[in-house]
C-alpha positions as CSV (number, residue, x, y, z in Angstrom):
1,M,-18.2,-10.7,15.8
2,T,-15.6,-9.9,18.6
3,D,-13.0,-12.1,17.2
4,L,-13.6,-10.9,13.5
5,L,-13.2,-7.3,14.8
6,R,-10.0,-7.9,16.5
7,M,-8.7,-9.8,13.1
8,L,-9.9,-7.2,11.0
9,S,-8.1,-4.1,13.9
10,A,-4.7,-6.0,13.5
11,L,-4.7,-5.8,9.4
12,V,-5.6,-2.3,9.5
13,A,-3.2,-1.2,11.7
14,C,-0.5,-2.4,9.5
15,D,0.6,-0.2,6.8
16,S,0.4,-2.0,3.3
17,R,0.1,1.0,0.8
18,N,1.0,0.0,-2.4
19,P,2.7,2.4,-3.5
20,P,5.2,2.0,-1.9
21,R,4.8,-1.9,-1.9
22,Q,4.8,-2.3,1.9
23,G,3.5,-6.2,2.2
24,K,5.8,-7.9,4.6
25,S,4.2,-6.4,7.5
26,V,0.7,-7.2,7.1
27,A,1.9,-10.9,5.4
28,E,3.4,-11.5,9.0
29,S,0.5,-10.2,10.8
30,M,-1.7,-12.7,8.7
31,A,0.4,-15.5,9.2
32,S,0.7,-15.2,12.7
33,L,-3.1,-15.1,13.1
34,L,-3.1,-18.2,10.8
35,S,-0.5,-20.4,12.2
36,P,-2.4,-21.6,15.6
37,H,-5.1,-23.3,13.0
38,F,-3.7,-23.9,9.8
39,T,-0.6,-25.0,7.9
40,V,0.8,-21.8,6.7
41,K,3.2,-21.1,3.8
42,V,4.7,-17.8,3.2
43,T,6.2,-16.9,-0.1
44,D,8.2,-13.8,-0.8
45,Y,8.8,-13.1,-4.3
46,D,10.5,-9.9,-3.6
47,N,9.6,-6.2,-4.2
48,G,6.8,-6.4,-2.0
49,C,5.0,-9.3,-3.3
50,V,4.1,-11.7,-0.4
51,N,2.0,-14.6,-0.4
52,V,0.5,-16.2,3.0
53,F,-1.0,-19.6,2.0
54,A,-2.9,-21.3,4.9
55,T,-4.5,-24.8,4.4
56,R,-6.1,-27.5,6.7
57,G,-6.9,-31.0,5.3
58,S,-7.3,-31.8,1.7
59,P,-9.8,-28.6,0.7
60,R,-11.7,-28.3,-2.6
61,I,-12.1,-24.7,-2.3
62,L,-9.8,-21.5,-2.1
63,L,-10.8,-18.5,-0.6
64,T,-8.6,-15.8,-1.5
65,A,-8.2,-11.9,-1.0
66,H,-5.2,-9.5,-1.5
67,L,-3.9,-7.2,1.8
68,D,-2.7,-4.5,0.3
69,T,-4.3,-1.0,0.2
70,V,-4.1,2.0,-2.2
71,P,-2.1,5.3,-0.9
72,L,-4.1,7.9,1.3
73,A,-6.5,9.5,-0.2
74,A,-7.0,13.6,0.6
75,G,-9.9,14.3,3.1
76,W,-9.5,11.5,6.0
77,T,-11.2,12.5,9.2
78,R,-10.1,9.4,11.1
79,D,-6.6,7.4,12.2
80,P,-6.9,5.6,8.7
81,F,-4.5,2.7,10.6
82,T,-7.0,2.4,13.9
83,L,-10.0,0.6,13.3
84,T,-12.9,2.8,14.2
85,L,-16.1,1.6,14.8
86,E,-19.4,4.1,14.1
87,D,-22.9,4.0,13.2
88,S,-22.4,0.0,12.4
89,R,-19.7,0.7,10.3
90,A,-16.0,-0.3,10.7
91,Y,-13.6,2.6,9.6
92,G,-10.0,2.2,8.5
93,L,-7.8,2.3,5.4
94,G,-8.7,-1.2,3.6
95,A,-11.4,-2.1,6.0
96,C,-13.8,-2.1,2.6
97,D,-11.1,-2.9,-0.1
98,I,-10.5,-5.8,1.2
99,K,-9.1,-6.7,4.1
100,G,-12.7,-6.7,5.6
101,G,-13.1,-9.7,3.2
102,A,-10.0,-11.0,4.5
103,A,-11.1,-11.1,8.0
104,A,-14.3,-12.6,7.2
105,M,-12.5,-15.6,5.4
106,V,-10.4,-16.0,8.5
107,A,-13.5,-16.0,10.3
108,A,-15.3,-18.9,8.6
109,A,-12.5,-21.2,8.3
110,L,-12.1,-20.7,12.2
111,E,-15.8,-21.4,12.6
112,V,-15.9,-24.9,10.7
113,R,-14.3,-28.4,10.9
114,S,-14.4,-28.9,6.7
115,P,-11.1,-28.5,5.1
116,A,-9.7,-25.1,3.8
117,A,-7.6,-23.3,2.0
118,L,-6.6,-19.2,2.2
119,L,-4.3,-17.4,0.1
120,F,-3.9,-14.0,1.0
121,T,-1.4,-11.7,-1.4
122,T,0.3,-8.4,-1.5
123,D,0.6,-7.0,-4.8
124,E,-3.1,-6.4,-6.2
125,E,-3.3,-2.6,-6.3
126,A,0.3,-2.6,-7.7
127,G,-1.4,-4.4,-10.8
128,T,1.5,-7.1,-11.3
129,G,-0.1,-10.2,-10.6
130,A,3.0,-11.6,-9.5
131,C,1.6,-13.1,-6.4
132,V,-1.2,-15.1,-7.7
133,R,0.5,-16.0,-11.2
134,G,3.6,-17.6,-8.4
135,F,0.6,-19.5,-6.6
136,L,-1.2,-20.8,-10.1
137,A,2.3,-21.9,-11.1
138,E,2.0,-24.5,-8.1
139,K,-0.6,-26.3,-10.4
140,Q,-3.0,-26.7,-7.3
141,E,-6.3,-28.4,-7.8
142,Y,-9.9,-26.4,-6.7
143,D,-13.4,-27.2,-7.5
144,L,-13.9,-23.5,-6.8
145,V,-11.9,-20.2,-6.1
146,V,-13.8,-17.4,-4.5
147,V,-11.9,-14.0,-4.5
148,A,-13.0,-11.3,-1.9
149,E,-13.8,-7.9,-3.3
150,P,-16.4,-5.2,-2.5
151,T,-19.3,-6.7,-4.3
152,R,-21.8,-6.3,-1.4
153,C,-21.9,-9.8,-1.0
154,L,-23.3,-10.3,-4.3
155,A,-21.7,-13.4,-6.5
156,V,-20.0,-11.4,-9.5
157,R,-19.2,-13.8,-12.3
158,N,-18.6,-10.9,-14.9
159,H,-16.3,-7.9,-15.0
160,R,-13.9,-6.2,-17.1
161,G,-10.4,-6.9,-18.2
162,I,-7.7,-4.2,-18.2
163,G,-4.9,-3.2,-19.6
164,T,-2.1,-0.5,-18.4
165,G,0.6,1.5,-20.7
166,T,2.9,4.4,-21.1
167,L,3.6,6.9,-23.5
168,Q,6.8,9.1,-23.4
169,F,6.7,11.7,-25.7
170,S,9.6,13.8,-27.0
171,G,10.4,17.4,-27.8
172,R,13.0,20.5,-28.3
173,G,14.1,22.0,-25.3
174,A,14.4,25.6,-25.8
175,H,13.4,29.4,-24.4
176,S,9.7,29.6,-24.1
177,S,10.1,33.3,-25.6
178,V,11.4,31.9,-29.0
179,A,8.6,32.0,-31.4
180,G,7.0,28.5,-32.8
181,A,9.0,26.9,-29.8
182,S,6.0,25.5,-28.0
183,A,5.3,23.6,-31.2
184,H,8.3,21.2,-29.9
185,S,6.9,20.8,-26.4
186,A,6.9,17.3,-25.2
187,I,3.8,18.2,-22.8
188,H,1.9,19.9,-25.9
189,H,2.7,16.8,-27.9
190,M,0.9,14.8,-24.9
191,M,-2.2,17.0,-24.3
192,R,-2.8,16.8,-28.0
193,W,-2.8,13.2,-27.6
194,A,-5.0,13.3,-24.6
195,S,-7.6,15.3,-26.3
196,A,-7.9,12.6,-28.9
197,A,-8.1,10.0,-26.8
198,L,-10.7,11.6,-24.9
199,E,-12.7,11.9,-28.3
200,L,-11.9,8.1,-29.0
201,D,-13.1,7.1,-25.9
202,N,-16.3,8.9,-26.0
203,A,-16.8,7.3,-29.5
204,L,-16.2,4.1,-27.8
205,D,-18.8,4.5,-25.2
206,Q,-21.4,4.6,-28.2
207,T,-19.9,1.4,-29.8
208,L,-17.8,-0.7,-27.8
209,S,-19.8,-3.0,-25.3
210,G,-20.0,-6.8,-24.3
211,G,-21.5,-8.5,-20.9
212,N,-24.0,-5.4,-20.7
213,V,-21.7,-3.1,-20.1
214,T,-20.2,-0.3,-22.7
215,G,-17.1,1.7,-23.4
216,T,-13.6,1.6,-22.0
217,R,-13.5,3.1,-18.9
218,F,-10.1,5.1,-20.4
219,N,-8.5,7.2,-17.8
220,I,-5.1,8.7,-17.7
221,G,-3.7,8.2,-14.4
222,R,-0.5,10.0,-14.0
223,V,1.5,12.5,-16.1
224,S,4.9,13.9,-15.7
225,G,7.2,16.1,-17.6
226,G,8.6,19.6,-17.7
227,E,10.4,22.2,-15.6
228,K,9.7,25.7,-15.6
229,T,7.0,28.0,-17.3
230,N,10.2,29.5,-19.3
231,M,11.1,26.3,-20.4
232,I,9.7,24.3,-23.6
233,A,9.8,20.7,-22.1
234,D,12.2,18.1,-23.9
235,L,10.4,14.9,-22.2
236,A,6.9,14.0,-20.9
237,S,5.1,11.0,-20.1
238,A,1.9,9.7,-19.8
239,R,0.7,6.7,-17.7
240,F,-3.2,5.5,-19.0
241,G,-5.3,2.5,-19.0
242,V,-8.2,0.9,-20.2
243,R,-10.9,-1.5,-18.7
244,P,-13.3,-2.9,-22.2
245,P,-16.1,-5.1,-21.8
246,P,-16.1,-8.9,-21.6
247,G,-15.0,-10.2,-24.7
248,V,-13.0,-7.3,-25.9
249,D,-9.3,-7.9,-25.9
250,P,-7.3,-5.4,-23.4
251,T,-4.3,-5.5,-25.5
252,R,-6.2,-4.4,-29.1
253,V,-8.0,-1.4,-27.1
254,L,-4.8,0.0,-25.3
255,R,-2.8,0.1,-28.7
256,D,-5.7,1.9,-30.4
257,F,-5.2,4.8,-27.9
258,A,-1.5,4.6,-28.3
259,A,-1.5,5.0,-31.7
260,L,-2.9,8.4,-31.5
261,A,0.3,9.2,-30.5
262,P,2.7,7.1,-33.3
263,S,5.8,9.5,-32.7
264,A,5.8,8.6,-28.9
265,A,7.5,5.7,-27.4
266,Y,4.8,3.5,-26.2
267,A,5.6,0.6,-23.3
268,E,2.6,-1.8,-22.0
269,N,2.6,-2.3,-18.2
270,F,0.0,-4.9,-17.3
271,F,-3.1,-6.6,-18.7
272,G,-5.6,-8.8,-17.1
273,P,-8.4,-10.5,-18.9
274,A,-12.1,-10.4,-18.1
275,L,-14.0,-12.2,-16.1
276,P,-14.6,-15.1,-17.4
277,A,-11.1,-15.4,-19.3
278,A,-12.0,-15.4,-23.1
279,G,-11.3,-19.0,-24.6
280,I,-12.1,-21.1,-21.5
281,D,-14.0,-24.4,-21.4
282,P,-17.6,-23.8,-21.1
283,S,-17.8,-26.5,-18.5
284,V,-16.0,-24.3,-16.1
285,I,-18.7,-21.6,-16.4
286,E,-21.6,-24.1,-15.8
287,R,-19.7,-25.3,-12.8
288,T,-19.4,-21.6,-11.4
289,E,-22.8,-21.0,-12.1
290,K,-24.0,-24.5,-10.2
291,W,-21.7,-23.4,-7.1
292,V,-23.3,-20.0,-6.8
293,R,-27.1,-21.8,-7.0
294,A,-26.5,-24.6,-4.7
295,A,-25.0,-21.9,-2.2
296,G,-28.2,-19.7,-2.9
297,L,-26.2,-16.7,-3.6
298,T,-27.7,-13.7,-5.3
299,D,-25.8,-13.1,-8.8
300,G,-24.4,-9.4,-8.9
301,G,-24.4,-9.2,-12.7
302,T,-21.6,-7.5,-14.9
303,V,-19.0,-5.0,-12.6
304,D,-16.8,-2.4,-14.0
305,F,-13.7,-3.0,-12.0
306,W,-11.1,-5.4,-12.3
307,T,-10.3,-8.4,-9.9
308,E,-7.6,-10.9,-10.0
309,A,-10.5,-13.6,-10.3
310,S,-10.0,-13.4,-14.2
311,L,-6.3,-14.8,-13.5
312,F,-7.7,-17.8,-11.8
313,S,-10.3,-18.0,-14.9
314,E,-7.7,-18.0,-17.2
315,A,-5.7,-21.0,-15.6
316,G,-9.1,-23.0,-15.9
317,Y,-10.9,-22.3,-12.3
318,A,-14.0,-22.3,-11.6
319,T,-14.4,-18.7,-10.0
320,F,-16.5,-15.8,-8.8
321,V,-15.7,-12.6,-6.9
322,L,-17.8,-12.1,-3.4
323,G,-17.2,-9.7,-0.5
324,P,-18.3,-7.3,1.8
325,G,-18.7,-3.6,0.9
326,D,-19.3,-1.4,-1.9
327,I,-16.8,-0.5,-4.5
328,K,-17.8,3.3,-4.1
329,Q,-16.1,2.9,-0.7
330,A,-13.2,2.0,-1.8
331,H,-9.7,4.1,-2.4
332,A,-11.8,6.8,-0.6
333,A,-11.3,9.0,2.1
334,D,-13.1,7.3,5.6
335,E,-13.1,4.2,4.3
336,Y,-15.7,2.1,5.9
337,V,-17.3,-1.4,5.9
338,D,-20.7,-2.1,7.5
339,L,-20.6,-4.6,10.2
340,A,-23.6,-6.4,8.6
341,E,-22.1,-7.1,5.5
342,L,-19.0,-8.4,7.3
343,T,-21.5,-10.9,9.4
344,R,-23.2,-11.6,6.0
345,A,-19.7,-12.6,4.3
346,V,-18.9,-14.8,7.0
347,D,-22.1,-16.4,6.5
348,I,-21.5,-17.0,2.7
349,Y,-17.7,-18.0,3.3
350,R,-19.1,-20.7,6.0
351,T,-21.6,-22.2,4.0
352,L,-19.3,-22.5,1.2
353,L,-16.6,-24.2,3.1
354,R,-19.2,-26.5,4.6
355,R,-20.0,-27.9,1.3
356,E,-16.3,-29.3,1.2
357,N,-18.3,-32.3,3.1
358,T,-21.2,-32.7,0.0
């Protein structure tokens, strides 16, 4: 536990908030932790996207986690960049999502003599997938990929897909006192779309389902536009996202929401498949289930959040998600991970790595 917390403290101390894509320092910190024990390769894809890949021997299993965090939520009562231990919890930005899991993976790999492969990325919170897709382009072979995210150490083999897009609304600028001018406001156009989108979301909550979950988890995440209350806005934009159930195409769902504003300019930003990805060989799903059973893991069912495990699944790897922490703590003020879950995660990762020789 001492070594694990030392590593986690070093990672939390690195400001890796994304945005603004500050990935280099945490990648350097992780590389320095790994280099005495593994062959380490650091790949910089620019724009804050950095991979740290560590290997020992000829591994069959890849353990992977992201090192970037979201920006600070309001309401922190502790220094977010100093690991604080209180009431059997470790507090710090990223402690739950998912630097705690990353440290547990390293700790497990250091405790075993078997081959090991560890991949740490820095762009997951940006929703670009550049780090994982860059790694996948190298076509390395593994029997299993385990992705760390906060699952309370349950093995998650199913989750929603994701899609994000932006709508740009145009209006006609004018003085707000002009009769009828508000009908030309770009912001008012955006608000009418938002109202219609929320109605569609409510309808889909009742009709769209798959993988034992329903609805789209539609969210308008960022809006902008306008200058002053006495000026009719000529431009406004809304960035929004959907998380449809497994088996439902995120592209189609996102476009259904965009179609509610036919006169707005629409741009698609990011798409991620569900887990497991559609169209993969059923034998890959069977192999994933066998790994979960053989390691004696508890199934985590279908979760609502998206992970990069789906990108590995899409590439044909047997993949599941497992890490310490609860998703309710992720992205929250005074983020923490229970010390008992950190220990449990180390035990699980160690068990998986030891199966390299079986």
